[in-house]
C-alpha positions in Angstrom: -2.7 116.6 47.8 -1.7 119.1 45.2 -1.9 117.8 41.6 0.8 118.9 39.2 1.1 117.8 35.6 3.9 119.0 33.3 2.7 119.7 29.8 4.2 121.1 26.6 1.8 122.9 24.3 2.6 124.0 20.7 0.1 125.4 18.3 0.3 123.6 14.9 -0.3 126.8 12.8 3.1 128.1 14.0 4.8 124.8 13.4 3.4 124.7 9.9 4.1 128.3 8.9 7.4 128.8 10.6 8.3 131.2 13.4 8.5 134.9 12.9 10.9 137.3 14.5 8.6 138.0 17.5 8.1 134.3 18.4 8.5 133.6 22.1 8.6 130.3 24.0 6.9 131.0 27.3 6.4 129.0 30.5 2.9 129.2 31.8 1.1 127.8 34.9 -2.5 126.9 35.0 -4.0 127.6 38.5 -7.5 127.6 39.9 -9.3 129.0 42.9 -12.7 127.2 43.6 -12.7 126.2 39.9 -12.1 129.7 38.5 -9.1 128.9 36.4 -6.6 131.2 34.7 -3.4 130.9 32.8 -0.5 132.6 34.7 2.6 134.2 33.2 5.5 135.6 35.2 6.2 139.0 33.7 8.4 140.2 36.4 11.5 140.0 34.1 10.0 139.8 30.6 6.9 141.4 29.0 4.3 139.5 27.1 3.4 141.2 23.8 -0.3 141.5 22.8 -1.8 139.9 26.0 -5.3 140.6 24.8 -5.0 138.2 21.8 -3.0 135.7 24.0 -6.0 135.6 26.4 -8.4 134.8 23.5 -6.2 132.2 21.9 -5.0 130.4 25.1 -8.3 130.5 26.9 -10.0 128.3 24.3 -10.7 125.0 25.9 -10.6 123.1 22.6 -7.8 124.7 20.7 -5.8 126.4 23.4 -4.6 125.8 26.9 -8.1 126.4 28.4 -9.1 128.8 31.1 -11.4 131.6 32.2 -8.7 134.1 31.1 -5.0 135.2 31.4 -3.2 136.7 34.4 0.1 138.5 34.2 2.3 138.8 37.3 4.2 142.1 36.9 6.5 144.4 38.8 4.9 147.3 40.7 6.1 150.7 41.9 3.4 150.9 44.5 3.0 147.3 45.8 4.9 144.1 46.1 3.5 142.9 42.7 1.0 143.9 40.1 -1.7 141.7 38.7 -3.2 142.2 35.2 -6.0 140.0 34.3 -7.7 139.5 30.9 -11.0 137.8 30.3 -11.5 135.0 27.8 -12.7 137.5 25.2 -9.5 139.6 25.5 -11.0 142.4 27.6 -8.9 143.5 30.6 -10.7 143.1 33.9 -10.3 145.3 37.0 -10.1 142.6 39.6 -10.6 138.9 40.3 -10.7 137.6 43.8 -9.9 134.0 42.9 -7.1 135.0 40.5 -5.4 137.2 43.1 -5.3 134.4 45.6 -3.5 132.3 43.0 -1.1 135.1 42.4 -0.2 135.0 46.1 0.4 131.3 45.9 2.5 131.6 42.7 4.9 134.3 44.1 5.4 132.5 47.4 5.7 129.0 46.2 8.3 130.1 43.5 10.3 132.1 45.9 9.5 135.5 44.4 8.7 136.5 48.0 9.2 135.0 51.4 6.6 137.2 53.0 3.2 135.8 54.0 1.6 139.2 54.0 1.9 141.0 50.6 0.3 143.7 48.6 -0.9 143.4 45.0 -1.6 146.3 42.7 -4.7 145.9 40.5 -6.8 148.1 38.3 -9.2 148.5 41.2 -6.5 149.5 43.7 -4.0 147.7 46.0 -5.2 144.6 47.7 -3.6 143.0 50.7 -3.1 139.2 51.1 -2.4 137.0 54.1 -1.2 133.5 53.3 -0.8 130.4 55.4 1.9 128.0 54.3 1.6 124.3 54.8 4.8 122.3 54.3 6.3 125.2 52.4 3.3 125.7 50.0 0.3 128.0 50.1 -3.1 126.4 50.3 -5.4 129.1 51.6 -5.3 132.9 51.1 -7.2 135.6 52.9 -7.7 138.8 50.9 -8.8 142.3 52.0 -11.0 143.1 49.0 -11.5 146.7 50.0 -14.7 148.7 50.4 -18.0 147.6 48.9 -19.2 150.4 46.6 -22.9 151.1 46.6 -23.2 154.4 44.8 -24.9 153.7 41.5 -22.7 156.3 39.6 -19.6 154.5 40.8 -20.7 150.9 40.1 -21.9 152.1 37.4 -25.6 151.4 36.9 -28.0 153.8 35.2 -30.7 153.9 37.8 -31.6 156.8 40.2 -31.1 156.7 44.0 -28.4 156.5 46.5 -28.4 152.7 46.4 -29.9 150.0 44.2 -31.2 147.4 46.7 -34.1 145.1 45.8 -35.0 147.3 42.9 -37.3 145.9 40.1 -35.7 145.9 36.6 -36.6 144.2 33.3 -34.3 141.9 31.3 -35.5 140.2 28.2 -39.2 141.0 29.0 -39.0 139.5 32.5 -38.9 141.5 35.8 -36.2 140.8 38.4 -35.4 142.4 41.7 -31.7 143.5 41.7 -29.1 144.7 44.1 -26.0 146.4 42.6 -22.6 146.4 44.2 -19.1 147.2 43.0 -16.1 145.3 44.3 -13.8 147.2 42.0 -15.9 145.7 39.2 -19.7 145.9 38.7 -22.0 143.3 40.0 -25.8 142.8 39.8 -27.2 140.3 42.4 -30.7 138.8 42.2 -32.1 136.4 44.8 -34.0 133.3 43.8 -35.9 130.6 45.6 -35.1 127.7 43.3 -31.9 125.6 43.1 -29.5 127.9 41.3 -28.3 124.9 39.2 -31.7 124.9 37.4 -31.4 128.5 36.1 -30.8 128.7 32.3 -27.8 131.0 32.8 -26.6 130.8 29.3 -29.8 132.4 28.2 -30.3 134.9 31.0 -26.7 136.0 31.7 -26.1 137.8 28.4 -29.3 139.8 28.9 -27.9 141.3 32.1 -24.3 141.7 30.8 -25.3 143.7 27.8 -28.2 145.6 29.3 -28.1 149.4 28.7 -28.5 149.7 32.5 -24.8 148.8 32.8 -22.6 151.0 30.6 -19.5 148.9 31.5 -21.4 145.6 31.3 -21.9 143.7 34.5 -21.2 140.4 36.3 -24.5 138.8 37.4 -25.0 136.5 40.4 -28.1 134.4 41.0 -28.2 133.7 44.7 -30.3 131.4 47.0 -30.2 132.0 50.7 -29.8 128.7 52.7 -29.5 130.3 56.1 -28.0 133.3 57.9 -24.5 132.1 57.4 -24.8 130.1 54.2 -25.7 131.1 50.6 -25.3 129.5 47.2 -24.7 131.3 43.8 -24.1 130.9 40.1 -22.3 133.6 38.2 -22.2 135.0 34.7 -19.0 137.0 34.3 -18.7 139.8 31.7 -16.3 138.8 29.1 -16.1 135.2 30.1 -19.6 133.8 30.5 -20.4 131.3 33.2 -17.5 130.4 35.4 -17.4 127.9 38.3 -16.6 130.6 40.8 -16.1 134.4 41.1 -14.4 135.9 44.2 -15.6 139.4 43.7 -19.1 138.0 42.9 -19.1 136.0 46.1 -18.2 139.2 48.0 -20.9 141.2 46.2 -23.5 138.5 46.9 -22.8 138.6 50.6 -23.0 142.3 50.7 -26.3 142.1 48.8 -27.5 139.5 51.3 -26.7 141.7 54.2 -28.4 144.7 52.6 -31.6 142.7 52.0 -31.6 141.4 55.6 -30.8 137.8 54.8 -27.3 137.6 56.5 -25.7 139.4 59.4 -22.9 142.0 59.1 -19.5 141.3 60.5 -19.9 137.5 60.4 -18.2 135.0 58.1 -20.6 133.5 55.7 -20.0 130.4 53.5 -20.7 131.0 49.8 -21.2 127.8 47.8 -20.2 128.0 44.2 -20.1 125.3 41.5 -16.4 125.1 41.9 -16.2 125.1 45.7 -16.7 127.3 48.8 -15.5 130.8 49.7 -15.7 132.4 53.1 -16.8 136.0 53.0 -17.2 138.7 55.8 -18.5 142.2 55.3 -16.9 144.1 58.2 -18.4 147.0 60.0 -15.8 149.3 58.6 -17.2 148.6 55.1 -14.4 146.4 53.8 -14.9 142.9 52.6 -12.7 140.0 53.5 -12.5 136.8 51.5 -10.8 133.5 52.4 -10.4 130.6 49.9 -8.2 128.0 48.4 -5.6 128.4 45.6 -4.2 125.4 43.7 -1.7 124.8 40.9 -3.0 122.5 38.2 -0.2 122.1 35.7 2.8 123.9 34.2 4.0 123.9 30.5 5.4 125.9 27.7 3.7 127.6 24.8 5.0 129.1 21.6 3.6 132.6 21.0 4.0 135.1 18.2 3.2 138.4 19.8 
């Protein structure tokens, strides 16, 4: 059953100081895919000023709305819609697999489209969604995530070779074996034998994210293989820290698992994340397909001085 709570949010500093000429009252929707939660704004008819600062302010889980970042749903000249996503630190991301599924649910459930197959423009290219309605609402979305990129110069990662697969590298004085993949954004995957929940991710994650090996920073996945069709992972996302799920990270983890001989190619694999499960397939043509849930949490209004 879908949970929906209606909430009005106002920031007291604006109520105390008065509203300026650029003050806007905006409707937002909080949505999550496997626990990866973002704040969604419909920008198909009206622009949001200064989205970078809005992402920082609203993402705060104590003084804001709370979320892993901000997603704007915008018009597009090359696809049905355009998605812009901003991390919790205000940096603009290239792509988010969990967020794009929620974009599909948003536009269908609100009647912005009546199509169950749509295209979404992102900073990492156009992605194609297939949605399955249940009682007029979208529950699960399948996304063609595009080609897995393995060329180190395109990821980018500053290591020699045609591919970075099971390569030793040092972070914080400790050696790890890493596999690097881009799904439109850079990922570094390392396989572990212990329960991923025991990893001190808050300590280790920043060492990877800010390593000079990754000139655009990096998302880092710690993965344990449970079987040929089942893996589990925790993720440290650049600009957001640990999140409960990462769609592109789940895709990169499956690609890395295939490259290291742990999982088969062209077979759907269940990826267990802290926030839920995603189903990932690395197809023979090189593209990656992701299936997963999308859920609306609550809707409200917020006062914003852009």
